[in-house]
C-alpha positions in Angstrom: 18.2 95.6 110.3 14.6 97.3 110.5 13.3 98.1 107.0 13.2 101.7 106.0 10.2 103.6 105.5 8.9 103.2 102.0 8.8 106.0 99.3 5.1 107.0 99.3 5.4 107.3 95.3 7.0 103.5 94.9 4.3 102.3 97.3 1.5 103.8 95.1 3.0 102.4 92.0 3.7 99.0 93.8 0.0 98.9 94.9 -1.4 99.9 91.4 0.9 96.9 89.9 -0.2 94.7 92.6 -4.1 95.7 92.0 -3.6 95.1 88.2 -1.8 91.5 88.6 -4.7 90.6 90.8 -7.1 91.4 88.2 -8.9 93.9 90.6 -8.2 96.8 88.0 -7.7 97.3 84.4 -4.8 98.6 82.2 -7.0 101.3 81.1 -8.3 101.9 84.8 -4.5 102.4 86.1 -3.7 104.5 83.4 -6.3 106.9 84.2 -5.4 106.9 87.7 -1.7 107.3 87.0 -2.5 110.7 84.9 -4.7 112.0 87.9 -1.6 111.0 90.5 0.9 112.8 88.3 -1.3 115.9 88.6 -2.3 115.7 92.1 0.4 113.3 93.7 0.1 114.6 97.3 -1.7 112.0 99.7 -4.7 113.7 101.7 -5.0 110.7 104.2 -3.0 107.8 105.4 -3.4 105.7 102.1 -0.8 106.5 99.2 -2.4 109.2 96.8 -2.8 106.4 93.9 -4.8 104.3 96.1 -7.0 107.0 97.2 -7.8 107.8 93.3 -8.6 104.3 92.6 -10.9 104.1 95.9 -12.5 107.7 94.7 -13.3 106.6 91.1 -14.8 103.1 92.3 -11.9 101.1 90.8 -11.4 99.5 94.0 -13.5 98.7 97.1 -12.0 99.8 100.8 -11.8 95.8 101.5 -9.6 95.5 98.6 -7.6 98.3 99.3 -6.8 97.4 103.0 -6.0 93.7 101.7 -3.5 94.9 99.1 -1.7 97.6 101.7 -1.4 94.4 104.3 -0.2 92.3 101.5 2.3 95.0 100.3 3.8 95.5 103.7 4.1 91.7 104.6 5.8 90.8 101.3 8.2 94.1 101.8 9.2 92.8 105.0 9.9 89.4 103.7 12.0 91.1 101.0 13.8 93.2 103.2 14.5 89.9 105.2 16.5 88.4 102.3 18.4 91.5 101.4 19.7 92.0 105.0 21.6 88.7 105.1 24.6 90.1 103.2 22.4 90.5 100.1 22.7 86.7 100.0 20.3 83.5 99.6 22.2 80.4 100.6 24.8 80.1 97.8 22.9 82.9 95.6 24.2 86.5 95.6 21.2 88.7 95.3 22.1 91.4 92.9 18.5 93.2 92.4 15.0 92.5 92.5 13.7 92.3 88.7 10.1 91.6 89.4 7.4 90.8 92.1 3.7 89.0 91.4 1.3 87.7 93.6 3.1 84.7 94.7 6.7 85.4 94.3 9.4 87.8 94.1 12.1 87.3 91.3 16.0 88.4 91.6 18.8 88.7 89.3 21.3 86.6 91.1 24.7 84.9 90.9 25.3 81.3 91.7 28.6 81.1 93.2 29.0 77.7 93.3 28.6 77.2 89.5 29.8 80.7 88.4 26.6 81.5 86.7 24.0 84.3 86.3 20.3 83.2 87.4 16.8 84.3 87.8 16.2 83.5 91.4 12.2 82.9 92.2 11.4 83.0 95.9 8.0 81.9 97.2 5.9 84.7 99.1 3.6 83.4 102.0 1.9 85.9 104.1 1.8 84.8 107.7 -1.6 86.3 107.5 -2.8 84.5 104.5 -5.5 81.8 104.9 -4.2 78.5 105.2 -5.7 76.8 102.7 -4.4 79.8 100.4 -0.8 79.5 101.6 -0.9 75.4 100.9 -2.5 76.3 97.3 0.2 78.7 96.5 3.2 76.4 97.5 1.5 73.8 95.6 1.6 75.9 92.5 5.2 77.0 93.2 6.4 73.5 93.4 4.3 72.4 90.3 6.1 75.3 88.2 9.6 73.8 89.2 8.8 70.4 88.3 6.8 71.1 85.1 9.2 73.8 83.8 12.2 71.1 84.5 10.5 68.9 82.1 10.7 71.2 78.9 13.9 71.6 76.9 12.9 74.2 74.0 15.0 77.2 72.8 12.0 79.5 73.5 11.3 78.3 76.9 13.0 79.6 79.7 15.2 76.8 81.4 15.3 75.6 85.2 18.3 74.8 86.6 17.3 73.8 90.1 14.7 74.3 92.5 14.7 73.5 96.5 14.2 74.9 100.0 16.5 77.2 101.8 15.8 78.4 105.2 12.3 77.1 104.7 12.0 79.1 102.0 11.1 77.4 98.4 13.1 78.7 95.5 13.7 78.0 91.8 16.9 78.9 90.1 16.2 79.5 86.3 17.8 80.8 83.2 18.5 84.7 83.5 17.3 86.4 80.1 18.7 89.6 79.4 15.6 91.4 77.8 12.3 92.9 78.3 8.7 91.8 78.7 6.7 91.3 75.5 4.5 93.8 77.0 7.0 96.3 77.4 9.3 95.5 74.4 6.6 95.8 71.9 6.0 99.3 72.8 9.5 100.2 71.1 8.8 102.6 68.3 10.8 100.3 65.8 8.6 97.3 66.4 6.6 96.1 63.3 3.5 94.0 62.9 5.7 91.3 61.4 8.0 91.1 64.0 5.3 91.1 66.4 3.7 88.2 64.5 7.0 86.1 63.9 7.3 86.3 67.9 3.9 84.8 68.2 4.8 82.2 65.8 7.8 81.0 67.9 5.8 81.3 71.3 3.2 79.2 69.6 5.9 76.4 68.5 7.2 76.5 72.2 3.8 76.0 73.6 3.4 73.1 71.0 6.4 71.2 72.4 5.6 71.8 76.1 1.8 70.6 74.8 3.3 67.5 73.4 5.0 66.8 76.7 1.4 67.0 78.4 2.2 70.4 80.0 -0.4 73.3 79.5 0.5 76.8 80.7 -2.8 78.3 81.6 -1.5 81.9 82.2 0.1 82.9 78.8 0.2 86.6 78.5 2.9 89.1 77.0 4.0 89.8 80.5 5.4 86.2 81.0 7.1 86.2 77.8 10.8 88.0 77.7 12.2 89.3 74.8 16.1 88.9 74.6 18.6 91.4 72.8 18.4 89.4 69.6 14.7 89.9 69.6 13.8 86.1 70.2 10.9 85.2 72.8 11.3 83.1 76.1 8.2 81.6 77.6 8.1 81.8 81.5 6.3 81.7 84.6 4.7 78.2 84.4 3.3 78.6 88.2 -0.1 77.8 86.8 0.5 75.1 84.3 -0.9 71.7 84.8 -0.3 68.5 83.7 -3.2 67.5 80.8 -6.0 65.5 82.8 -4.6 66.9 86.1 -7.5 68.2 88.1 -6.3 71.7 89.9 -8.3 74.6 91.2 -9.7 76.7 88.3 -10.5 80.4 88.3 -10.8 80.9 91.9 -9.4 80.5 94.9 -11.5 79.3 98.0 -11.6 83.1 99.1 -12.5 84.3 95.5 -9.0 85.1 94.4 -8.9 85.2 90.5 -5.9 82.2 89.2 -4.9 83.5 86.3 -5.2 86.6 84.4 -8.9 87.5 83.3 -7.9 89.3 80.0 -6.4 86.3 78.7 -8.4 83.5 80.3 -10.3 81.2 77.9 -13.9 80.9 77.9 -13.7 77.1 79.8 -11.3 78.4 82.2 -13.6 81.4 83.6 -16.6 78.7 83.8 -14.3 76.4 85.8 -14.3 73.6 83.4 -13.0 70.2 84.8 -10.9 69.4 81.8 -8.7 71.9 80.4 -6.3 71.2 77.4 -3.8 72.7 75.2 -6.5 74.8 73.4 -6.9 77.4 76.9 -3.5 78.3 76.0 -4.1 78.7 72.2 -7.0 81.2 73.1 -4.6 83.1 75.0 -2.5 83.4 72.0 -5.4 84.6 70.0 -6.0 87.5 72.6 -2.0 88.0 72.3 -2.6 88.4 68.4 -5.7 90.6 68.9 -3.6 93.1 70.9 -1.2 93.3 67.7 -3.8 93.8 65.3 -6.2 96.5 67.4 -3.7 97.8 70.1 -5.9 96.9 72.6 -7.5 93.8 74.6 -10.8 92.3 73.1 -12.7 92.8 76.4 -12.6 95.2 79.2 -14.8 95.8 82.5 -14.9 97.5 85.5 -13.5 94.7 87.3 -12.1 91.0 86.8 -15.5 89.3 87.2 -16.8 91.7 84.5 -13.9 90.8 81.7 -14.3 87.2 82.4 -18.3 87.3 82.0 -17.7 88.9 78.5 -15.1 86.4 77.3 -17.7 83.9 78.0 -21.0 85.5 76.6 -20.2 88.6 74.4 -18.9 87.9 70.9 -15.4 89.4 70.1 -15.5 92.6 67.8 -13.9 91.8 64.6 -10.4 93.6 64.7 -10.8 95.2 61.0 -13.5 97.1 62.7 -11.6 98.9 65.1 -8.0 98.9 64.0 -6.0 102.0 63.3 -3.5 99.8 61.4 -2.6 100.8 57.7 -2.4 97.5 56.1 -3.1 95.8 53.1 -6.7 94.8 53.8 -6.6 91.3 52.1 -3.5 90.8 54.0 -4.9 91.8 57.7 -8.0 89.7 57.0 -5.6 86.4 56.9 -4.3 87.3 60.1 -7.8 88.3 61.2 -8.9 85.2 60.5 -6.3 83.4 62.4 -7.0 85.6 65.4 -10.6 85.0 65.3 -10.3 81.0 65.1 -7.9 81.0 67.9 -10.2 83.0 70.2 -13.3 81.0 69.4 -15.9 80.8 72.4 -16.0 76.8 72.1 -12.6 75.0 72.0 -13.7 72.9 69.3 -13.7 75.8 66.9 -10.3 76.8 67.6 -7.2 75.3 66.2 -6.6 71.7 67.3 -2.9 72.3 68.3 -0.4 75.3 68.8 1.5 73.8 65.7 -1.1 74.3 63.5 -1.9 78.1 64.5 2.1 78.4 63.9 1.9 76.8 60.5 -0.6 79.4 59.6 1.3 82.4 61.0 4.2 81.2 59.1 2.2 81.0 55.6 1.2 84.7 56.4 4.9 85.8 56.9 6.0 84.1 53.8 3.2 85.4 51.6 1.2 82.2 51.5 -2.4 81.7 51.6 -3.4 81.0 55.0 -6.0 78.2 55.5 -7.9 79.3 58.5 -11.3 80.3 58.4 -13.2 82.1 61.4 -15.8 80.1 63.2 -18.4 82.6 62.2 -17.5 81.7 58.5 -17.4 78.1 58.8 -20.9 78.3 60.5 -22.5 79.9 57.7 -20.9 77.3 55.4 -21.9 74.3 57.5 -25.6 76.0 57.6 -25.6 76.3 53.6 -24.4 72.7 53.4 -27.4 71.9 55.9 -29.7 73.8 53.6 -28.8 72.1 50.9 -29.3 68.5 52.3 -32.6 69.7 53.3 -33.5 70.4 50.0 -32.3 67.1 48.6 -33.9 65.0 51.5 -37.2 67.0 50.6 -37.0 66.2 47.1 -36.0 62.7 47.4 -39.1 62.3 49.6 -41.3 64.0 47.5 -40.1 61.2 44.8 -40.6 58.3 47.1 -44.3 59.5 47.8 -44.6 60.0 43.9 -44.3 56.1 43.5 -44.7 55.2 39.9 -44.9 58.6 38.7 -43.3 59.0 35.2 -39.7 59.6 35.8 -38.8 63.1 34.3 -36.8 63.7 31.4 -33.0 63.6 32.4 -32.0 67.3 33.0 -29.4 69.0 30.7 -25.8 69.1 32.3 -25.1 72.5 34.2 -23.2 74.8 31.7 -19.5 74.7 32.6 -18.4 77.9 34.6 -17.0 80.3 31.9 -13.0 80.8 32.0 -12.5 84.6 32.8 -10.6 86.6 30.2 -8.6 88.5 32.6 -7.5 88.3 36.1 -7.3 91.9 38.4 -5.6 93.1 41.0 -7.3 96.2 42.3 -5.7 97.9 45.4 -9.3 99.5 46.8 -11.1 95.8 46.3 -8.7 93.1 47.3 -9.9 89.8 47.2 -8.6 86.0 47.0 -11.2 85.5 44.2 -10.0 88.3 41.8 -7.2 86.0 40.3 -4.3 88.2 40.8 -3.1 88.0 44.5 -0.9 90.6 46.4 2.4 88.6 47.7 4.1 90.3 50.8 6.8 89.5 53.7 9.2 91.2 55.7 11.4 92.3 53.0 8.6 93.1 50.6 6.0 94.8 52.2 3.5 96.9 50.6 0.9 99.5 51.8 -2.5 100.4 50.8 -2.9 104.3 50.7 -5.6 106.6 49.3 -4.0 109.0 46.9 -6.4 111.7 45.1 -9.1 109.6 45.7 -8.1 106.2 44.5 -6.7 103.5 46.6 -2.8 102.6 45.5 -0.3 99.8 46.4 2.7 101.3 47.6 5.5 98.7 47.9 8.5 99.5 50.4 11.4 98.0 52.0 11.8 97.4 55.6 13.8 100.8 55.7 11.2 102.6 54.0 12.8 103.0 50.3 10.6 101.9 47.5 10.2 98.3 47.1 9.2 95.4 44.8 5.5 94.5 44.0 4.7 90.7 43.6 1.5 89.5 42.4 0.6 85.9 42.1 -1.9 85.0 39.0 -4.5 82.1 39.5 -3.0 78.8 38.8 -6.1 77.7 36.8 -6.0 80.9 34.7 -2.2 80.6 34.3 -2.6 76.9 32.9 -4.7 77.9 30.1 -3.1 81.0 29.1 -0.5 80.9 25.9 0.2 84.5 25.8 -0.8 87.6 27.7 -1.1 91.7 28.1 -1.1 93.4 31.0 -2.3 96.8 31.7 -1.1 98.8 34.7 -3.0 101.9 36.1 -0.5 103.9 38.0 0.1 107.5 39.6 2.9 109.3 38.0 4.6 111.1 40.8 8.5 110.3 40.5 11.0 112.3 39.0 11.1 112.2 35.3 13.2 109.4 33.6 12.8 107.2 36.7 11.3 103.8 35.9 9.9 100.8 37.1 10.4 97.1 35.4 7.7 94.6 34.8 8.7 91.1 35.1 7.1 87.9 34.7 7.8 84.1 35.1 8.4 82.7 31.5 9.2 80.3 29.0 12.3 81.9 28.0 15.5 80.2 29.8 17.9 83.3 28.3 16.7 85.1 31.2 17.7 85.3 35.0 16.8 82.0 37.0 15.7 79.8 33.9 13.4 82.6 32.8 11.6 83.4 35.9 12.7 86.9 35.8 12.0 87.8 32.2 11.2 91.8 31.6 8.4 92.5 29.7 9.3 96.2 29.6 9.8 99.4 31.3 7.2 101.9 32.6 9.1 105.1 32.5 7.7 108.0 34.7 7.7 111.8 33.6 6.5 113.4 37.0 3.2 114.6 35.5 1.6 113.8 39.1 -1.3 112.5 37.0 -3.1 109.1 36.5 -1.9 106.9 33.7 -2.2 103.5 32.0 0.8 101.4 30.9 0.1 98.3 28.2 2.8 95.7 28.0 3.0 92.0 26.4 3.7 88.9 28.1 4.2 86.8 24.9 6.0 83.5 26.7 4.2 83.2 29.9 5.2 80.3 32.4 3.5 81.6 35.5 4.2 78.5 37.7 4.8 80.4 41.2 8.6 80.4 40.8 9.5 84.0 41.8 9.4 84.9 45.7 6.8 83.7 47.7 5.3 82.2 44.9 4.4 85.0 43.0 4.4 85.5 39.2 4.7 89.1 38.4 7.3 91.4 40.0 7.4 95.4 39.6 10.9 96.7 40.2 11.8 100.0 41.1 14.6 102.0 39.6 15.1 105.5 41.7 11.1 105.4 41.1 8.2 105.1 44.1 5.8 102.6 42.5 2.2 103.7 43.1 -0.2 101.3 41.3 -3.9 101.2 41.6 -5.2 98.5 39.2 -3.5 95.8 37.3 -5.0 93.9 34.8 -3.8 90.7 33.2 -5.6 89.3 30.1 -5.2 86.6 27.7 -4.2 87.9 24.4 -4.9 86.1 20.9 -3.8 88.5 17.9 -4.8 87.1 14.6 -1.7 85.8 12.5 0.6 88.9 11.4 1.6 86.4 8.3 0.7 83.5 6.8 2.4 82.1 3.6 4.3 79.5 1.7 8.4 79.8 2.1 10.5 81.0 -0.9 12.4 78.8 -3.4 15.9 77.7 -2.1 18.8 79.4 -3.9 22.2 77.6 -3.2 23.7 76.6 0.0 22.7 78.6 2.7 25.2 79.7 5.2 24.8 80.1 9.3 23.5 83.4 10.6 22.2 86.9 9.2 24.2 89.1 7.4 24.7 92.6 9.7 25.6 95.9 8.1 26.5 98.5 10.9 26.0 102.2 9.9 26.7 105.5 11.5 23.6 107.9 12.2 20.2 106.5 12.6 19.1 106.5 8.7 21.3 103.0 7.6 22.9 105.5 5.2 26.7 105.7 6.3 28.0 101.8 6.4 31.0 101.3 8.6 31.2 97.7 9.0 29.7 94.4 7.9 29.4 91.1 9.9 27.8 87.7 10.3 25.3 87.4 13.6 24.1 84.0 14.7 21.9 85.9 17.3 19.9 89.1 17.6 20.5 89.4 21.5 22.3 92.8 22.1 22.4 95.1 25.5 25.2 97.6 24.2 26.9 99.1 27.2 29.5 100.8 25.2 29.9 101.2 21.4 28.1 99.5 18.8 31.2 98.3 17.2 35.1 98.9 18.1 35.6 102.4 17.2 31.9 103.0 16.8 29.3 105.7 18.5 27.7 105.0 21.4 24.4 106.6 20.3 23.1 107.4 17.1 23.8 104.3 15.0 21.4 101.8 12.9 22.2 98.2 11.8 20.5 96.1 9.0 20.2 92.0 9.2 19.2 90.3 6.3 18.8 86.5 5.3 16.2 84.0 5.9 14.4 82.2 8.5 14.3 78.1 8.5 11.2 77.1 10.8 11.9 73.2 11.7 8.5 72.3 10.9 4.9 73.7 10.3 3.1 75.4 12.9 2.5 78.7 14.8 5.0 80.7 15.5 5.7 84.1 18.1 8.1 86.6 16.9 9.0 88.7 19.7 11.2 91.9 19.5 12.4 93.5 22.6 13.9 97.2 21.8 15.2 100.5 23.3 14.5 102.9 20.1 13.3 102.5 16.7 13.1 98.7 14.9 11.2 97.1 12.3 10.9 93.7 11.1 10.0 92.3 7.8 9.3 88.5 7.0 8.6 87.0 3.5 8.7 90.5 1.9 6.0 91.6 4.1 6.5 94.3 7.3 5.3 92.3 10.5 6.4 94.6 13.4 6.7 98.5 13.1 7.9 100.7 15.9 10.0 103.1 14.1 10.4 105.8 16.8 12.4 106.7 20.2 10.9 104.5 23.0 11.8 103.0 26.3 12.4 98.9 26.3 9.1 97.3 25.7 8.3 94.2 23.9 6.4 93.6 20.5 5.3 90.5 19.5 3.2 88.7 16.6 2.0 85.5 15.5 3.5 83.8 12.5 1.9 80.7 10.5 4.8 79.1 8.7 5.9 76.2 7.1 8.8 74.2 7.1 11.5 76.2 4.7 13.3 79.3 4.0 11.6 82.8 4.7 13.4 85.9 3.6 13.9 87.9 6.9 15.2 91.7 7.4 15.3 93.3 10.8 16.2 97.1 10.9 17.1 98.9 14.2 18.1 102.5 15.4 19.7 103.9 18.5 18.6 107.4 18.8 20.3 107.8 22.3 20.3 106.5 26.1 20.3 102.9 26.4 20.8 100.6 23.4 19.1 97.2 23.6 17.5 94.7 21.1 16.5 91.0 21.4 14.8 89.1 18.6 13.4 85.8 19.7 11.3 83.2 18.1 9.0 80.4 20.1 7.2 77.7 18.7 3.7 76.9 20.1 3.5 73.3 21.3 1.2 71.7 23.9 -0.5 75.2 24.8 3.0 77.0 25.4 5.4 79.0 23.6 8.9 77.2 23.5 11.8 78.9 22.7 13.5 78.4 19.1 17.1 78.6 20.5 19.3 79.2 18.7 17.3 80.5 16.1 17.5 78.6 12.6 18.8 82.0 11.0 20.7 81.7 7.3 22.1 83.9 4.6 23.2 83.3 0.9 26.5 84.9 1.4 26.2 87.1 -1.3 
């Protein structure tokens, strides 16, 4: 059966793709030519119109174009020969062509003997090709089959079998339903985190190959298939080699590029005699560069220019050209990973793909990334070298000085002062600020400009308001007994929405053993103004027990969180009370005497009881048959501290509260207010201190928690249950 005449437009596109695959043109040049082709698709000569455009613009030479056309004709004849035999190739029924490259064509096929779907790759050999070139192509094809068959990893396409049918070499491998990463990543719903997670999985798959002694050498997005579950599968080991194996490097004898210029490591371009796993790490770095910038690190008029830039031209930092809207500190960590992987010298790169994957995992989990770009490392080494030279010079001077009298011992350098506060500033993100942003796939955070200020806006994957997580510097947290937090925020949400401020605490009465203790609520009023809120953290633990190792969490209640600055200060108030206990009077009984009143003025008694603890979150009536709102309560009795020491009284309330200890008012907040925390320090002895607590609820939520803590070993430990007693009168 004679092949039918090819469609001119299809032929144009195939020629363009073939030129791109050969590295003769760049993707940008092909795009420019395609745009012009769409405007003027009619050819004026014998060659397809797209080929004419590539020639007119100087992207291809006439010799290159002639070779591409001849190669296309030859491969088309071979492809039709396969199809003509009842669409079969031995035991394989050919279903459709799914890909074509310089060395082979891939079909979706059905293995009739084993009743399974396969990707069938057939070697294409041109009868007019140089004999040495054909031998090398066949060698690479066989090597791909042998090396791929040695791998068994869920992210590597599995090889089922390889052989020869009718003098044609073939490889039958796992058929993955999906798209090449180069196409899949252009889907509108793909996020940076998804791409980074995929790159991490690719790195782990490559590490498995490297451990088996196999180097891929042609890693690129086109050689990774993303399946319907968004999982990657590395394929096309046609240029792979065993570690230490000496194979032809960047060019064949005829000058044809072996590999993809834009992803080739500098040592591959130079034709180094030994290529190891770090060449693949460089390719991973280029793929990460594309994720961060949307472009390749180097471009040029032809493959040679691109490769020479890879060897000689410093890569431009992604942060200088990216259009991504991302937290600068978070972006910086990814940029460091990218630049380390793309270092010109293999010794400056990650030593293996597993370590690269570990840093990508740390970034995904919101943990600290260890990578430093080679430029930063060199600056540190240079600084260390300069310091050593200074020391060596001083020692030399001392040696020449001989018996000169020794100078007096220098006074010890003053210790670095402990900072009083740590800061998160959305406009100046830094690891040295002491308060670091933590993000992950489910808890992203966007840095935006609002009325001239940078703000952090946490979002969920669906775009709704999310949680803001902050991690406190461990050294600062370790020496912090109590703290206060100042939050500068933009009040834009509807009135009476809010966000809660929670912290990792010493108080086990809160969720997860105190990991998520609420300090208070920031209630929004929709004023569209900048405002500042101050809350107390009287019993901090701050041991990274929250998600992603965080210590603070801001949680929204129908409110969008827009935070510009957060400052956490050490809080050391003077004692609000210090004195001797009262004389004991009779045998005390456990608990406090409670008087429940209708109305907010403690003047209409409705009920009395004994309450052992003052931990209330009323969801209904304050007592059976009582009101939901507008009630007041007074508790009286005494506090019995277990020993002499410093105690913290913490009162969390919604509406009015006041506390009297030893006849002195120590807390007074007798107003309507949202849930917040009041706290004071009391210096007490063992014995009984008269105690009175009064509370009123004016409307809305009804909430009161009174807790005591004892200072021991640099922490505020809860006194639970509190030692309340009453006289019973």
